[in-house]
C-alpha positions in Angstrom: -14.6 -11.7 -17.5 -14.7 -9.0 -20.2 -17.8 -7.4 -18.9 -16.5 -7.4 -15.3 -13.1 -5.9 -16.4 -14.9 -3.2 -18.3 -17.1 -2.3 -15.3 -14.0 -2.0 -13.0 -12.1 0.2 -15.5 -15.0 2.4 -16.0 -15.5 2.7 -12.2 -11.9 3.7 -11.8 -12.0 6.2 -14.6 -15.2 8.0 -13.3 -14.2 8.2 -9.6 -10.7 9.5 -10.5 -12.4 12.0 -12.9 -14.8 13.1 -10.2 -12.1 13.5 -7.5 -9.9 15.5 -10.1 -12.5 17.8 -11.3 -14.0 18.6 -8.0 -10.8 19.1 -6.2 -9.6 21.3 -9.0 -12.8 23.4 -8.6 -12.5 23.8 -4.9 -8.8 24.5 -5.0 -9.7 27.1 -7.7 -11.7 29.1 -5.0 -9.4 28.5 -2.0 -6.0 27.3 -3.3 -4.2 24.4 -1.7 -3.4 26.1 1.6 -4.6 29.2 3.3 -2.7 31.4 5.9 -4.8 33.6 8.0 -4.6 35.1 11.5 -4.9 32.7 14.3 -7.9 33.8 16.3 -11.5 32.9 17.2 -13.1 34.6 14.2 -15.2 32.2 12.4 -16.9 34.8 10.1 -16.3 35.3 6.3 -14.2 38.5 7.3 -10.8 37.9 8.4 -8.5 39.7 11.1 -5.9 41.5 9.1 -2.4 40.3 9.0 0.8 42.0 7.5 1.1 41.9 3.8 4.9 41.0 4.2 5.5 38.7 7.0 9.0 37.5 7.6 8.2 33.9 6.6 6.9 34.9 3.1 10.4 35.1 1.4 11.4 31.7 2.6 8.1 30.1 1.3 8.5 31.7 -2.1 11.9 30.0 -2.6 10.4 26.5 -1.8 10.3 24.4 -4.9 7.0 22.7 -3.7 5.2 26.1 -3.8 4.1 27.5 -7.1 2.7 30.9 -5.8 1.5 32.8 -2.9 -1.5 35.4 -3.3 -3.0 37.9 -0.7 -6.6 38.0 -0.4 -9.2 39.6 1.8 -13.1 38.9 2.1 -16.1 40.9 3.2 -19.6 40.0 3.4 -22.4 42.2 2.0 -25.7 42.5 0.4 -25.9 43.0 -3.4 -28.9 44.7 -4.7 -30.1 45.0 -8.3 -33.4 46.8 -8.9 -35.9 45.1 -6.5 -33.9 42.0 -5.7 -31.1 41.6 -3.0 -28.9 38.6 -2.2 -26.1 37.8 0.3 -22.6 38.0 -1.1 -19.0 37.5 -0.2 -16.7 39.8 -1.9 -13.2 38.3 -2.2 -10.7 40.8 -2.8 -7.4 40.0 -4.8 -4.5 41.9 -6.2 -3.3 42.5 -9.8 -1.1 39.4 -9.6 -3.8 37.1 -8.8 -3.6 33.8 -10.8 -6.9 33.8 -12.8 -6.0 30.4 -14.8 -8.9 28.5 -12.9 -11.4 30.9 -14.4 -10.1 30.9 -18.0 -12.6 28.4 -19.2 -15.3 29.3 -16.6 -16.2 32.6 -18.0 -19.4 32.6 -20.0 -20.0 36.4 -20.4 -17.6 39.3 -20.4 -14.1 39.1 -19.3 -11.8 38.7 -16.3 -11.1 41.7 -14.2 -7.7 43.4 -14.5 -6.9 45.3 -11.5 -3.6 46.8 -12.8 -5.9 49.0 -14.8 -6.9 52.0 -12.6 -10.3 52.4 -14.6 -11.3 48.9 -13.5 -10.7 49.2 -9.8 -14.5 48.9 -9.2 -15.0 46.1 -11.5 -16.6 42.9 -10.0 -16.7 39.4 -11.2 -20.1 37.4 -10.3 -21.5 34.0 -10.8 -24.0 32.9 -13.4 -26.5 32.0 -10.8 -26.3 35.2 -9.0 -26.5 37.1 -12.4 -29.7 35.2 -13.4 -31.4 35.5 -10.0 -30.7 39.2 -9.9 -31.2 39.7 -13.7 -27.7 41.2 -13.9 -25.5 41.3 -17.0 -21.9 42.4 -17.9 -21.6 46.2 -18.2 -24.5 46.8 -15.7 -24.1 48.4 -12.3 -24.8 46.6 -8.9 -24.9 48.2 -5.6 -23.4 46.4 -2.6 -24.3 47.2 0.9 -22.0 46.4 3.9 -23.8 46.1 7.2 -21.6 48.1 9.8 -21.6 51.3 11.8 -21.9 53.4 9.8 -23.3 51.2 6.9 -21.3 51.7 3.7 -22.3 51.4 0.0 -20.2 50.7 -3.1 -21.3 50.7 -6.7 -19.6 48.1 -8.8 -19.6 47.5 -12.6 -19.9 43.8 -13.7 -17.1 43.0 -15.9 -17.6 39.2 -16.1 -19.9 36.3 -15.4 -18.4 32.9 -14.3 -19.9 29.4 -13.7 -18.0 26.5 -12.0 -20.8 24.1 -11.1 -19.9 24.3 -7.4 -23.3 25.8 -6.3 -22.4 26.5 -2.8 -19.4 28.6 -4.0 -21.1 30.1 -6.9 -24.0 31.4 -5.0 -21.7 33.3 -2.4 -18.5 34.5 -4.1 -17.8 37.7 -6.2 -14.2 38.8 -6.9 -13.1 42.4 -6.7 -10.0 44.4 -6.1 -8.4 43.9 -2.8 -7.9 47.6 -2.3 -11.8 48.1 -2.2 -11.9 45.6 0.8 -9.0 47.5 2.4 -10.9 50.8 2.3 -14.1 49.3 3.4 -12.2 47.9 6.4 -10.0 51.0 6.9 -6.8 49.0 6.5 -3.7 50.5 4.9 -1.6 48.8 2.1 0.5 46.9 4.5 -2.6 44.7 5.6 -4.4 41.8 4.0 -6.7 39.2 5.1 -4.6 36.2 4.4 -2.5 34.3 1.9 -3.5 31.6 -0.6 -0.6 29.2 -1.2 -0.8 27.1 -4.4 1.5 23.9 -4.9 3.4 22.6 -7.7 2.2 19.0 -6.9 -1.0 18.5 -5.0 0.0 15.1 -3.9 2.4 16.6 -1.4 -0.4 18.6 0.3 0.0 17.3 3.8 3.8 17.5 3.7 3.9 21.1 2.5 1.0 22.1 4.8 3.2 20.9 7.7 6.1 22.8 6.3 4.1 26.1 5.9 2.6 25.7 9.4 6.3 25.4 10.9 7.4 28.5 8.8 4.5 30.7 9.5 4.6 30.0 13.4 2.0 30.0 16.0 0.7 33.6 15.3 -0.9 32.4 12.0 -3.6 29.6 11.3 -2.4 27.4 8.4 -5.1 25.3 6.9 -5.1 22.9 4.0 -8.0 22.8 1.6 -9.1 19.5 2.9 -9.4 21.0 6.4 -11.3 24.1 5.0 -13.9 22.1 3.1 -14.0 18.6 4.8 -17.6 17.9 3.8 -16.7 17.9 0.2 -13.5 15.7 0.6 -15.4 13.2 2.9 -17.9 12.9 0.1 -15.2 12.2 -2.3 -13.8 9.6 0.1 -17.3 7.8 0.2 -17.0 7.4 -3.6 -13.7 5.7 -3.3 -15.2 3.2 -0.8 -18.1 2.6 -3.4 -15.4 1.8 -6.0 -13.6 -0.8 -3.7 -16.8 -2.6 -3.0 -17.6 -2.7 -6.8 -14.1 -4.0 -7.5 -14.5 -6.6 -4.8 -17.7 -7.9 -6.1 -16.7 -7.9 -9.7 -13.5 -9.9 -9.0 -15.7 -12.2 -7.0 -18.2 -12.7 -9.9 -15.4 -13.1 -12.3 -13.6 -15.7 -10.0 -16.9 -17.8 -9.6 -17.0 -17.6 -13.4 -13.6 -18.9 -13.7 -14.2 -21.7 -11.3 -17.4 -22.8 -13.4 -15.2 -22.7 -16.6 -12.3 -24.8 -15.2 -14.7 -27.4 -13.5 -16.5 -27.8 -16.9 -13.1 -28.3 -18.7 -12.0 -30.8 -16.0 -15.3 -32.8 -16.0 -15.2 -32.9 -19.9 -11.7 -34.2 -19.9 -11.8 -36.8 -17.1 -10.8 -39.7 -19.4 -7.8 -37.6 -20.7 -6.7 -36.9 -17.1 -7.1 -40.6 -16.3 -4.8 -41.5 -19.4 -2.2 -38.9 -18.3 -2.0 -40.1 -14.9 -1.9 -43.9 -15.9 1.3 -42.7 -18.2 2.9 -41.4 -15.1 1.8 -37.8 -15.0 1.8 -36.3 -11.4 -1.3 -34.4 -10.1 0.7 -31.4 -10.0 1.6 -31.5 -13.6 -1.8 -32.3 -14.8 -3.2 -29.5 -12.6 -0.8 -27.1 -14.3 -1.9 -28.1 -17.7 -5.5 -27.0 -17.0 -4.6 -24.0 -15.3 -2.5 -23.0 -18.4 -5.8 -23.8 -20.5 -7.9 -21.5 -18.3 -5.5 -18.6 -18.0 -5.6 -17.7 -21.7 -9.4 -17.3 -21.3 -8.8 -14.9 -18.4 -6.2 -13.0 -20.6 -8.6 -12.8 -23.6 -11.4 -11.6 -21.3 -9.2 -8.9 -19.7 -8.0 -7.6 -23.2 -11.6 -7.4 -24.3 -12.6 -5.8 -21.0 -9.7 -3.1 -21.4 -10.7 -2.3 -24.8 -14.4 -2.0 -24.0 -13.8 0.1 -20.8 -11.2 2.3 -22.2 -13.3 2.7 -25.2 -16.3 3.9 -23.2 -14.1 6.3 -21.1 -12.7 7.7 -24.2 -16.0 8.4 -25.8 -17.2 10.0 -22.7 -14.0 12.3 -22.5 -14.5 13.3 -26.0 -18.3 13.9 -26.4 -19.6 14.0 -22.8 -22.5 11.5 -23.8 -23.8 10.9 -20.1 -25.0 14.2 -18.5 -25.5 14.9 -14.7 -27.5 17.5 -12.8 -24.9 20.0 -11.7 -26.7 20.9 -8.5 -26.3 17.6 -7.3 -22.8 16.3 -8.7 -21.0 19.7 -9.1 -20.4 18.6 -12.8 -22.6 18.8 -15.9 -21.5 15.5 -17.3 -19.7 12.4 -16.1 -16.0 13.2 -15.7 -13.3 10.6 -16.6 -9.7 10.5 -15.8 -7.1 7.9 -17.2 -4.8 7.1 -14.3 -2.0 4.6 -15.8 -0.7 3.3 -12.5 -4.1 2.5 -11.2 -5.1 0.7 -14.4 -1.9 -1.2 -14.4 -2.4 -2.3 -10.8 -5.9 -3.2 -11.5 -4.9 -5.5 -14.5 -2.2 -7.2 -12.5 -4.4 -7.6 -9.4 -7.2 -9.2 -11.5 -4.8 -11.5 -13.3 -3.2 -12.7 -9.8 -6.7 -13.2 -8.2 -8.0 -15.3 -11.0 -5.0 -17.4 -11.1 -5.1 -17.9 -7.4 -8.9 -18.7 -7.6 -8.1 -21.4 -10.2 -5.9 -23.3 -8.0 -8.7 -24.5 -5.8 -10.9 -26.2 -8.3 -7.9 -27.6 -10.1 -7.4 -29.8 -6.9 -10.3 -32.0 -8.0 -7.8 -33.6 -10.4 -6.1 -35.3 -7.5 -9.3 -37.1 -6.8 -9.8 -38.6 -10.2 -8.5 -42.3 -10.3 -7.2 -43.6 -13.6 -8.7 -47.1 -13.3 -12.2 -45.8 -12.7 -12.5 -43.3 -15.6 -10.7 -45.5 -18.1 -12.8 -48.4 -17.2 -15.9 -46.3 -17.3 -14.9 -45.1 -21.0 
């Protein structure tokens, strides 16, 4: 029981940790909700929309919305010496929330677009820097394939690494005014808006609210709709946990049935004496269930200590490592959800108690005359 409880707790800690870390990383790149022009453009470059639409003021007053930031993207080819690579430049303004990248910078600094001297600074990923042999302070040439072709020279101010390879290998951050000039936009146009929420659990509700406020002219997509493949993968992990929990509870239940049957068979004479003295089948059954339940409780307590202890050690020291390219994280992540752990313990206790009712019915088949005579 202790081992099964520990396995169930570790499963919940790990899957919850995976979901939170990977979700946070995806949201860090695209925020919770994106608002863009409603059209048939499926490229990385958006159709421009107004930088101050009428619905913006109403959304900024909504308590569910933490912030709204404009952005614009443009595809290009970055060149360094003899190497080239495709790149998506994401332009942001001076008020952009860089909190996601605070602990992701491995070299250099975050760009400060409020400083006019940093207008042509660029933030690139570690993978891109490694493949192109670039470093902070060096220049990189970006070519934009259009008519006529355009070229911009950027200075690398920082290098980041998030572990999300499919994002890291594409995205670099620059000033949104650079994208505007490349697209011949004026200051009143942007590619879209990123909406961040105060509580991610309200994502669907707030997405519907933003959609109704923006109207039919704009396309409103949640982060789950923008990157469904990642969230479907996370949902599959949840299914695995449900299967594990079911199997472990089944194994623990079978163990409890075996324990109770051994206790009953070892005390058949006592059962016969109790029934001969007038005890009912129900009262005798309750005695044995009360004997077995403390075993369940002790096992659950030991399992909780073991499972939470393993989770704490992993959270503090990162003992178990993972390949980043496959799992998006460098070590097994853990998260401690109090509500889920409480429900797990209560559900395990109720299931084990319910399972004990079946084998305890054997007591009703024991006849006092036979077991006492046999003794």
